[in-house]
C-alpha positions as CSV (number, residue, x, y, z in Angstrom):
1,X,0.0,0.2,0.0
2,X,1.4,3.3,-1.1
3,X,2.1,6.2,1.5
4,X,0.9,8.7,-1.1
5,X,-2.7,7.3,-0.9
6,X,-4.2,8.8,2.0
7,X,-2.3,11.0,4.8
8,X,-4.2,14.0,6.3
9,X,-3.1,16.4,9.4
10,X,-5.6,18.7,11.1
11,X,-3.9,21.4,12.9
12,X,-5.8,22.8,16.1
13,X,-5.4,24.6,19.3
14,X,-6.0,21.6,21.3
15,X,-4.9,18.9,19.3
16,X,-2.9,17.8,16.0
17,X,-4.9,14.8,14.5
18,X,-2.6,13.0,11.8
19,X,-4.7,10.1,10.0
20,X,-3.7,7.9,7.5
21,X,-5.2,4.5,5.9
22,X,-1.7,3.3,5.5
23,X,-1.4,0.5,7.5
24,X,2.5,0.0,7.6
25,X,2.9,3.7,8.1
26,X,0.4,4.1,10.9
27,X,2.5,1.4,12.8
28,X,5.5,2.8,11.9
29,X,4.5,6.4,13.5
30,X,2.7,4.7,16.2
31,X,6.0,2.9,17.4
32,X,7.8,6.6,17.1
33,X,5.2,8.2,19.5
34,X,5.4,5.3,21.9
35,X,9.1,5.9,22.0
36,X,9.4,9.6,21.9
37,X,6.6,10.3,24.1
38,X,6.1,8.9,28.0
39,X,2.7,10.1,28.3
40,X,0.9,8.4,25.0
41,X,-1.6,5.7,25.1
42,X,-3.6,4.3,22.6
43,X,-5.7,1.1,21.1
44,X,-5.5,-0.6,18.0
45,X,-6.4,2.1,15.8
46,X,-5.3,5.3,17.8
47,X,-2.7,6.7,19.5
48,X,-2.7,9.7,21.7
49,X,0.7,12.0,23.2
50,X,-0.3,14.4,25.6
51,X,1.4,17.7,25.6
52,X,4.5,17.7,28.1
53,X,6.8,20.6,28.7
54,X,9.7,17.9,29.0
55,X,9.2,16.5,25.8
56,X,9.7,19.5,23.7
57,X,12.8,18.2,22.0
58,X,11.0,15.2,20.8
59,X,8.1,16.8,19.7
60,X,10.0,19.0,17.9
61,X,11.7,16.0,16.1
62,X,8.0,13.9,15.7
63,X,6.5,17.1,14.3
64,X,9.1,17.9,11.9
65,X,8.7,14.2,10.5
66,X,5.1,14.7,10.2
67,X,6.1,17.8,7.9
68,X,8.3,16.1,5.7
69,X,5.8,13.4,5.1
70,X,2.8,15.6,4.5
71,X,5.1,17.8,2.2
72,X,6.2,15.2,-0.1
73,X,2.2,13.7,-0.3
74,X,0.6,17.0,-0.7
75,X,3.4,19.3,-1.9
76,X,2.7,21.9,0.5
77,X,4.0,23.1,4.0
78,X,2.1,22.3,7.2
79,X,1.9,25.0,10.1
80,X,2.2,24.3,13.7
81,X,2.2,27.9,14.7
82,X,-1.0,27.7,16.9
83,X,-0.4,24.2,17.6
84,X,2.4,24.8,20.3
85,X,0.8,23.0,23.4
86,X,-1.6,20.7,21.3
87,X,-1.8,17.2,22.1
88,X,-1.1,14.7,19.1
89,X,-3.3,12.0,17.9
90,X,-2.5,9.6,15.5
91,X,-5.6,8.1,13.6
92,X,-6.1,4.8,11.2
93,X,-8.7,5.0,8.9
94,X,-9.9,1.8,7.6
95,X,-9.8,1.9,3.8
96,X,-12.6,1.1,1.8
97,X,-11.5,-2.1,-0.4
98,X,-12.1,-5.6,0.2
99,X,-9.5,-7.5,2.3
100,X,-8.3,-10.8,1.9
101,X,-9.0,-12.9,5.2
102,X,-5.9,-14.9,6.4
103,X,-5.6,-17.1,9.5
104,X,-1.8,-17.2,11.0
105,X,-1.3,-19.7,13.3
106,X,1.7,-18.9,15.6
107,X,3.4,-21.0,18.5
108,X,6.2,-20.1,20.7
109,X,9.3,-21.9,21.0
110,X,11.6,-20.4,24.1
111,X,12.6,-16.9,22.4
112,X,11.4,-18.1,19.1
113,X,7.7,-17.2,17.5
114,X,7.0,-19.4,14.7
115,X,4.2,-18.2,12.0
116,X,2.4,-20.8,10.2
117,X,2.4,-19.1,6.7
118,X,1.3,-21.7,4.6
119,X,-1.7,-19.7,3.3
120,X,0.6,-16.5,3.1
121,X,1.6,-15.2,0.0
122,X,5.6,-14.0,-0.5
123,X,4.2,-10.4,-0.3
124,X,3.0,-11.1,3.4
125,X,6.2,-13.1,4.1
126,X,8.0,-10.1,3.3
127,X,6.2,-7.6,5.1
128,X,6.4,-9.8,8.7
129,X,10.1,-9.7,8.5
130,X,10.4,-6.2,7.5
131,X,8.1,-5.3,10.3
132,X,9.0,-7.5,13.2
133,X,12.9,-6.6,12.3
134,X,14.2,-9.7,13.9
135,X,16.5,-12.2,13.2
136,X,14.7,-15.0,11.1
137,X,14.8,-18.3,9.1
138,X,12.0,-20.3,7.6
139,X,10.7,-23.1,5.0
140,X,7.9,-22.5,2.3
141,X,5.5,-23.2,5.2
142,X,6.9,-21.7,8.3
143,X,8.6,-18.4,9.3
144,X,10.6,-18.6,12.7
145,X,11.7,-15.1,14.4
146,X,14.3,-15.1,17.5
147,X,13.0,-12.3,19.3
148,X,16.2,-10.9,21.4
149,X,15.2,-7.7,23.2
150,X,12.2,-5.7,23.9
151,X,12.2,-3.4,21.1
152,X,11.7,-6.6,19.3
153,X,9.0,-8.1,21.1
154,X,7.3,-4.5,20.8
155,X,7.4,-4.4,17.4
156,X,5.8,-8.3,17.5
157,X,3.1,-7.3,19.7
158,X,1.7,-4.2,17.5
159,X,2.0,-6.6,14.6
160,X,-0.7,-9.0,16.5
161,X,-2.6,-6.4,17.9
162,X,-3.6,-4.7,14.8
163,X,-5.5,-7.0,12.3
164,X,-5.6,-4.9,9.2
165,X,-2.1,-5.7,7.4
166,X,-1.4,-4.0,3.5
167,X,-4.5,-5.8,1.7
168,X,-5.1,-8.5,4.4
169,X,-7.1,-8.9,7.4
170,X,-5.1,-11.1,9.6
171,X,-6.3,-13.4,12.0
172,X,-3.1,-14.4,14.5
173,X,-4.2,-17.8,16.1
174,X,-2.3,-18.1,19.5
175,X,-2.3,-19.3,23.1
176,X,-2.5,-16.3,25.4
177,X,-0.9,-18.2,28.2
178,X,1.8,-19.4,26.2
179,X,2.5,-15.9,24.9
180,X,2.5,-14.5,28.4
181,X,5.4,-17.1,29.2
182,X,7.2,-16.3,25.9
183,X,7.0,-12.4,27.0
184,X,8.7,-13.3,30.6
185,X,11.4,-15.4,28.7
186,X,12.4,-12.4,26.7
187,X,12.0,-10.1,29.7
188,X,14.7,-12.4,31.3
189,X,16.9,-12.4,28.1
190,X,17.2,-9.0,27.7
191,X,18.0,-8.4,31.0
192,X,21.8,-7.0,32.0
193,X,22.4,-9.8,34.1
194,X,21.6,-12.5,31.4
195,X,23.6,-10.5,28.5
196,X,26.3,-10.4,30.6
197,X,26.5,-13.9,31.9
198,X,25.8,-15.3,28.1
199,X,27.9,-13.0,26.6
200,X,30.8,-13.9,28.6
201,X,30.3,-17.9,28.0
202,X,29.8,-17.2,24.7
203,X,33.4,-15.2,24.3
204,X,35.0,-18.1,26.1
205,X,33.4,-20.7,23.4
206,X,34.1,-18.5,20.3
207,X,36.4,-21.0,18.3
208,X,33.7,-23.8,18.8
209,X,31.1,-21.4,17.5
210,X,33.6,-20.7,14.6
211,X,34.5,-24.0,13.9
212,X,30.9,-24.7,13.0
213,X,30.5,-21.8,10.8
214,X,28.1,-20.2,13.5
215,X,28.4,-16.4,15.3
216,X,28.0,-16.3,18.9
217,X,24.3,-15.0,19.0
218,X,23.0,-18.2,16.9
219,X,20.8,-20.5,18.6
220,X,20.7,-24.2,19.3
221,X,18.8,-25.1,15.9
222,X,21.5,-23.1,13.9
223,X,24.3,-24.4,15.7
224,X,23.0,-28.5,15.2
225,X,22.0,-27.7,11.5
226,X,25.4,-26.5,10.6
227,X,27.1,-29.5,13.0
228,X,24.7,-32.1,11.2
229,X,25.9,-30.7,7.6
230,X,29.7,-30.2,8.5
231,X,29.7,-33.7,10.0
232,X,28.3,-35.3,7.2
233,X,30.7,-33.1,5.1
234,X,33.8,-34.1,6.7
235,X,33.0,-37.9,7.8
236,X,35.9,-40.5,7.1
237,X,33.7,-42.3,4.5
238,X,33.7,-38.8,2.6
239,X,37.2,-38.9,1.9
240,X,37.2,-40.5,-1.7
241,X,34.1,-38.3,-2.4
242,X,36.5,-34.9,-1.3
243,X,39.8,-36.3,-2.8
244,X,41.0,-36.0,0.2
245,X,43.9,-37.0,3.2
246,X,41.9,-39.4,5.4
247,X,43.8,-38.6,8.5
248,X,43.3,-34.8,7.9
249,X,39.2,-35.4,7.2
250,X,39.3,-37.4,10.4
251,X,41.0,-34.8,12.4
252,X,39.1,-32.1,10.8
253,X,35.4,-34.5,11.7
254,X,36.8,-34.9,15.4
255,X,37.5,-31.1,15.7
256,X,33.9,-30.9,14.5
257,X,32.6,-33.2,17.1
258,X,34.1,-31.6,19.6
259,X,33.2,-28.3,19.0
260,X,29.6,-29.3,18.9
261,X,29.8,-31.1,22.6
262,X,31.7,-28.3,23.9
263,X,28.6,-26.0,22.9
264,X,26.0,-28.5,24.5
265,X,26.1,-27.4,28.1
266,X,25.9,-23.8,27.1
267,X,22.8,-24.4,25.5
268,X,21.3,-26.7,28.5
269,X,22.3,-23.5,30.7
270,X,19.9,-21.6,28.8
271,X,17.4,-24.5,28.4
272,X,17.5,-24.5,32.4
273,X,16.5,-21.0,32.5
274,X,13.8,-20.7,30.0
275,X,12.3,-23.7,31.8
276,X,12.3,-22.1,35.1
277,X,10.6,-18.9,33.9
278,X,8.0,-21.0,32.4
């Protein structure tokens, strides 16, 4: 959906009302309002930021952004002179068009959220990847996001609390209790104590991550997948296929297995924490 489609701003003495039928733009601006203004409240289709004299810098930044968007779309300038102390309201207006209804089951696994996207097209998949903005992987029928901190969790929450996306009406199907436990896990791994502990452990095990072709922040699923691939590739039985020295191949194979075994306790320790939270 194009930003140029609909973007209106009404400037009054008591309120500045910003309205759009572009769901992606609405969610982006809503996220900025929540991060800029402490006294902001909202629902799925409306966000209000009350005037606060201590937030003038954030206010100028946000209104400058609104002015740029408005000028690009309407080729005219906005004047906020008479709205210096006004509250800011952001409103989503539903477009009068038929939207495709898609059911999206969701499942939670430790710090990952898994979408069942077998009924979603590529456009919707790319949209979810862009809007959630977290590390991800997937197959044709699933899309997994590894949520690493509170900001990524907030973007996920914004997505699932808002049904109208692009030309779709999305019905997110998930267990509320499982989602609550998932949020607790993300809160824990985003804590300073957790980050200090596992960043230090990961740095001590860095050579083993590198041996398996992984990054320090990769999860167990990625590590295991790489291990299975490499152990098959460097198995001594593959010497003839690779035209390699059998002794060197066996040494590499042993190093790969040693690295994988060395990383197992690290992920087992993470599992203990996840299970303790749940």
